[in-house]
N, C-alpha and C positions, 0 to 999 in steps of 0.2 A: 504494500500500500504506500510505499515511499515515493513512487513515481507519480507524476501528475497525470490524471486521466483526461480525456477529451473535454469533460465537463469543466474541469478546473481551467483549462486553456480558454474555453468559451467565456467563462466568467472574467478571466483576466482581460481578454480582448474587449468585452463590454465595458469594463471599468476604464480601460485606456481610452476608448472612444468617448465615454462620458467626460473624463477628465480633460482631455486635450481637444475635443471637438473634431468634427469630421473635416473641417476646413484646414486645420493645421497639420493633420496627419500626412496628406500627400506632399506638402512642403518639407516636412521632416524626413520623409522617405527619400525625396529627391536629394536633399542635402546629404543624407547618409550615403546614397549611391555615388554622388560626386566625390565624397571623401574617400570611399573605398576605391574608386577608380584612380584617384590621385595616389593613394597609398600603394596600390598594385603597381602603378607605373614607376614609382620611386623604388620599390623593392626590385623590380626588373632591371632598372638602371644600375642599382648597386651590384646586382649579380653580373651584369655586363662589365662593370668596372673591375670586378674581381677576376673575370675571365681574361681580360687583356693582360698581356705580359708587361711587367713594370720595366721602366728604363733601366739599363744595366748600371749598377753602381760602380764607381772606380774602386779598384783594389786598394786596401790600406797599405801604407808604406811599412814594411817589416823592419826597416832600419831604425836605430835610435836617432833622436833628434841631433842634427849637426852632421851626420854621416851621409855621404852620397855614393852613388855607384860610379860616378865619373872619375876616372883615374887622374885626369888633369887638374882636378880641384884638390888642393891640399888645405888641411886645416891649420890655422895659425895657432901656435901654442902661446898661451899667455904666461909670462913669467913675472914674478914679483921682483922688483929691483932690490938688490941686497943693500942693506945699510952698512956703512963703514964704521 
């Protein structure tokens, strides 16, 4: 007896029509339909965005800061001047 029988649904429908009136129900249904259509198109667009391959990201530099792979570049060594 936990499920709603057809009589329960009929009573709920009558109460909704009495509360909201027969003029506002079509407008409410139309607004709900538009909202669902927009929601559906946005979900579809999100799925299309996920399906597209992302732009390739540049590989991170595995060398520590200051080191290069170019053999012509030499690092300058900083030395402290000695006090006399």
